[in-house]
N, C-alpha and C positions, 0 to 999 in steps of 0.2 A: 504494500499499500504506500502511495505516494504521501509523504508528510510535508510537502513543499507548502509553506504559505506564501500565496499569491494575493496581491492587493491591487486594486483598480483605483487610480486618482483620475476621476472625470472632471472635465471642464470644457470651456470654449477655447481658452489660452489664446486670445484674439487682441493682441499677441501675448506669448508667454512673458511673463514678468520675473523679476529677482525673488517675489514673494512666492511666485509658484515653483520656482527653482529650490527654494529653501525647503518647501514642503516635499517636494520630489526627493532631495538629497537625504532628509531625516527619515523619511519613510523607506527608501532603500537601506538604510542603515537598520532597520527593524524587520523588514520583510525580506524574505529569499527573493522573491520576485515582484517589482512594481510595474503595472502596466499603465502607462498615461493614457486615457481615453478621451480622444479628442471628439466632442460633440459635433456631429455634421447635422445641424438643424435647418431645413429649407425654410423655415418661418423666420429665423432670425437672419437679419442683414449683416452677416460677418464681414469684416474688411478683408481679411484674409481667407483664402479657399481653405478647407480640409487639408488637402493637400500641402498647401503652404504652411500651415500650422504643424501639421505632422513633421514636415521637414525642417522648420525651425526648432521643434523640441528634439528632434533626433540629433541635430548639431550641438544644441545646448547640452544634452546628457550623454554625448558618446563616450565620455569617461567613467559612466556609471554602468558597469556591465551588467547588472541585473535589472536594468531599467529599458524597457521596450515602449515605443509609442505606436498606436493604432487609432484610426478612425472608427467611429461607430455612429449609427443612428437608431432611434427607436428608444425602447425602455433599458434604463441602465440594468436593471436586475436580470434582463435578458442577455445582455453583453456579458455581466458577471458570469453567469451559468456558462455561456458560449467559452470563456477562457478558463474555467475551472476555478475561479477566484473564490475566498471566502471573506474577504474585507472590502469595504469601500472606504476610502481615506479622503477625508475633507479637511480642508485648511480653513481656519477661521481667523478673520481678522477683528471681529468686533462682536460684541452681544447680539447684536441685529443679524448677523451671519448666523449665529448660534440658533436663534429662534427658527429660522428657515430651515436650516439644516438639521435640527433635532426633530422636527416635524417629518421632514423628507426621510430621516434614517428610520422612523417608524412605520412609514409607508412601505418603505423598501425592506424592512424586516418582516412584514406582513407578507409582501409577495414573495420573498426568499428567507425564509427562517434559518437557513443555514449560513447566512450572511450577516455579518456585524459592522458597524460604522465605527471607524477610527479618527476621532477628531484631534486634529494638530494646530494649535494656535501659532500664528506666524510670529517670528520674531517681532519685537516691538518696531525695530528699524524699518520694518515692511507693513504696518498695520494701515498706513494710509494709501498704500499702493494698490492699483486696480488697473485692468487693461484699459479702461475707457480714461484713467488719468494719463496713461503711456499714450494713447492715440492723440490725445488732445495737445500733449507736449510735443510729439512728433509733428503734427500738422503744422506749427510754426516753427519747425526746425530747432526746436530746443535740445538742451543736452539729455541724453537718455542714459548717461554713465551711472551705473548703480542701481537702474529701474528695470532695465532688461539685460538678459545674458550678452555679452560682448559679442559673442557669434551671431547674434541676429540683430544688433543694433543697427547696422547700416542697411540691411532689408527693410527693416520697420520703418526707418527714416525715409529711404528711397520711396516706398509705396504711398506713406501717409504725407510727405510734403507735396505730393501731387494731387491731392484731393482738395 
């Protein structure tokens, strides 16, 4: 029997931030394998395509040998079943995140009783950081140092400064 502990860290990652990377790196230290699951939601107007987001995450996580990135659509619990995970990782920035994520964790547990949610509070230095803040700064060619991984900074600025 395989006792490998696989975790899924879902999100839109539009684009990936240093806050996301903090959660990914810490989860990679806890679980045998972490699958970063990029939500491909046709109802949301993502700035970057799912393929672009996967590619940026792959570049940013290349040194993390137990991390893999995949796009998914549909219900998260279906994806969790498909990859054989038993944990969903959720990063928390503030209490408002917790309320929503706590509710979602209970819904996911109801739909997939074998899956638990693992909450990781972000480091204080990232508590203000969101993809929408990054997009706004990049639109005006602002400095993204320390806000997004160095490996993706140029791509983010190139795309968003043209919008």
